[in-house]
C-alpha positions as CSV (number, residue, x, y, z in Angstrom):
1,M,112.0,115.3,85.9
2,T,110.9,115.6,89.5
3,S,107.2,115.3,90.4
4,N,105.7,116.8,93.5
5,V,103.1,114.5,94.9
6,E,101.2,117.5,96.3
7,D,100.5,118.7,92.8
8,H,100.0,115.3,91.1
9,P,96.6,114.7,89.5
10,Y,96.5,111.2,90.9
11,R,96.4,112.7,94.4
12,E,93.1,114.4,93.7
13,F,91.8,111.3,92.0
14,E,92.5,109.2,95.1
15,R,91.1,111.9,97.5
16,A,87.9,112.0,95.5
17,G,87.6,108.2,95.5
18,W,88.1,107.9,99.2
19,A,85.6,110.8,99.8
20,R,83.0,108.8,98.0
21,A,83.9,105.6,99.8
22,T,83.6,107.1,103.3
23,S,79.9,106.4,103.8
24,C,80.2,102.7,102.8
25,Y,83.7,101.9,104.1
26,A,82.6,100.1,107.3
27,D,80.4,97.8,105.3
28,S,83.0,97.1,102.5
29,F,86.8,97.5,103.0
30,E,86.6,97.3,106.8
31,T,84.9,93.9,106.7
32,I,88.2,92.5,105.6
33,T,90.1,94.3,108.3
34,R,87.8,92.7,110.9
35,L,88.9,89.3,109.8
36,F,92.5,89.7,111.0
37,A,92.5,92.7,113.4
38,G,92.8,90.6,116.5
39,Q,95.6,88.5,115.2
40,L,97.5,91.5,114.0
41,L,97.3,93.2,117.4
42,E,98.3,90.0,119.0
43,A,101.3,89.6,116.6
44,I,102.6,93.1,117.5
45,G,102.1,92.5,121.2
46,A,99.6,95.4,121.6
47,R,99.2,96.1,125.3
48,P,99.4,99.1,127.7
49,Q,102.3,101.4,126.8
50,T,102.8,99.9,123.4
51,K,103.0,102.6,120.8
52,V,100.9,101.9,117.7
53,L,100.7,104.1,114.5
54,D,97.7,103.1,112.4
55,V,98.5,104.4,108.9
56,A,95.5,104.6,106.5
57,C,93.3,104.1,109.5
58,G,90.0,104.5,107.6
59,S,87.2,104.7,110.0
60,A,89.5,103.7,112.9
61,Y,88.2,100.2,113.6
62,M,91.8,98.9,114.1
63,T,92.8,102.1,115.9
64,A,89.9,101.6,118.4
65,M,90.8,97.9,118.9
66,A,94.4,98.8,119.6
67,A,93.4,101.5,122.0
68,A,91.2,99.0,123.8
69,T,94.4,97.0,124.7
70,G,95.7,100.1,126.5
71,A,98.2,100.8,123.7
72,Q,99.1,104.4,122.9
73,V,97.5,104.8,119.5
74,E,97.7,107.4,116.8
75,G,95.6,107.0,113.6
76,V,96.3,108.9,110.4
77,D,94.7,108.8,106.9
78,F,95.2,110.4,103.5
79,S,91.5,111.2,103.3
80,P,90.2,114.1,105.4
81,N,86.7,112.5,105.1
82,M,88.0,109.3,106.6
83,V,89.7,111.2,109.4
84,E,86.4,112.9,110.1
85,E,84.6,109.6,110.1
86,A,87.2,108.1,112.5
């Protein structure tokens, strides 16, 4: 049996959860990202002309840090609310 992720009930469960988390994301999940963001960007050698894809970018904290290095950055997220926040 093949399942289409677009029609799966879990998709809407996840979307609803992240929609609720949007307003408090910066003070919760993002605090962990802040702990290692600099080291991660250093590890990938982020600098001008480096291409960075930030998948599940949340409120775009890491995306902004990567852009500050001069990297060419694209942030994407599953949650439309998080994209709007970013």
